MIKEGU-624342 format. One line per field, with one value per residue (C-alpha): residue number from 1; residue in one letter; x, y, z. Coordinates in steps of 0.25 Angstrom, whole numbers, plus 5000, padded with zeros to 4 digits. Example, Ala and Ser with C-alpha at 12.3 -4.5 7.8 and 13.67 -1.06 7.14 Angstrom:
<atoms>
num <- (1  2);
residuo <- (a  s);
c1 <- (5049  5055);
c2 <- (4982  4996);
c3 <- (5031  5029);
</atoms>
This chain:
<atoms>
num <- (1  2  3  4  5  6  7  8  9  10  11  12  13  14  15  16  17  18  19  20  21  22  23  24  25  26  27  28  29  30  31  32  33  34  35  36  37  38  39  40  41  42  43  44  45  46  47  48  49  50  51  52  53  54  55  56  57  58  59  60  61  62  63  64  65  66  67  68  69  70  71  72  73  74  75  76  77  78  79  80  81  82  83  84  85  86  87  88  89  90  91  92  93  94  95  96  97  98  99  100  101  102  103  104  105  106  107  108  109  110  111);
residuo <- (x  x  x  x  x  x  x  x  x  x  x  x  x  x  x  x  x  x  x  x  x  x  x  x  x  x  x  x  x  x  x  x  x  x  x  x  x  x  x  x  x  x  x  x  x  x  x  x  x  x  x  x  x  x  x  x  x  x  x  x  x  x  x  x  x  x  x  x  x  x  x  x  x  x  x  x  x  x  x  x  x  x  x  x  x  x  x  x  x  x  x  x  x  x  x  x  x  x  x  x  x  x  x  x  x  x  x  x  x  x  x);
c1 <- (4982  4989  4991  5006  5012  5027  5038  5045  5057  5046  5043  5027  5024  5012  5000  4983  4971  4966  4974  4976  4981  4990  4993  4990  5001  4995  5001  4998  4999  5011  5019  5035  5035  5019  5025  5039  5032  5021  5033  5038  5025  5017  5005  4993  5003  5012  4997  4994  5008  5005  4994  4996  5007  4995  4990  4998  5002  4984  4983  4993  4984  4973  4979  4981  4969  4962  4973  4969  4955  4955  4965  4957  4943  4936  4934  4940  4948  4937  4930  4940  4934  4945  4953  4958  4958  4968  4976  4978  4983  4993  4998  5001  5005  5016  5019  5020  5033  5041  5038  5043  5054  5057  5056  5067  5079  5074  5064  5049  5035  5031  5022);
c2 <- (4977  4984  4973  4974  4972  4972  4972  4958  4967  4965  4982  4984  4991  4992  4991  4989  4991  4976  4964  4967  4957  4949  4960  4950  4954  4960  4971  4980  4993  4994  4984  4989  4986  4996  5004  5007  5006  5018  5026  5024  5033  5044  5049  5036  5029  5038  5042  5025  5026  5038  5033  5020  5026  5036  5022  5017  5030  5032  5018  5022  5034  5026  5019  5027  5034  5022  5020  5034  5032  5020  5028  5036  5027  5030  5020  5005  4995  4987  4992  4991  4979  4969  4970  4982  4980  4967  4977  4989  4977  4971  4984  4988  4977  4978  4995  4990  4981  4990  5001  4989  4988  5003  5006  4993  5002  5018  5021  5026  5022  5017  5025);
c3 <- (4960  4946  4937  4931  4915  4916  4907  4904  4915  4927  4925  4927  4914  4916  4928  4924  4934  4927  4923  4909  4895  4903  4913  4926  4936  4948  4958  4970  4965  4979  4970  4967  4952  4951  4960  4954  4937  4944  4950  4934  4928  4927  4928  4933  4936  4945  4951  4952  4962  4969  4974  4977  4988  4992  4994  5004  5012  5012  5017  5031  5031  5031  5043  5052  5052  5055  5065  5069  5070  5078  5089  5091  5089  5075  5071  5078  5073  5075  5063  5053  5042  5045  5036  5039  5052  5047  5038  5050  5059  5050  5046  5062  5065  5052  5058  5073  5067  5058  5070  5080  5071  5068  5085  5084  5076  5081  5071  5069  5071  5056  5047);
</atoms>
């Protein structure tokens, strides 16, 4: 997780990979303040924002791929490490809850 230096008004002034002189606040890469800072930057910072957004999309691709491999019988859910099983089960529960909520409003499936 990156470390941030803030302006007196609270906006992020700089982002560091490691703690830096007086910079101790650590935020997750997808924190709204970091996303806002990166969206105003060009070059490397803009690329970091693109990568962060891509990471979220790729996580869903990997999740779908695992689900497909399990459905096809190529792997078993039990073959996955326990931590991965827990994360996948949580996400399935959350998506199932959203599916139910959307269905009550006549909506479609959560993707």
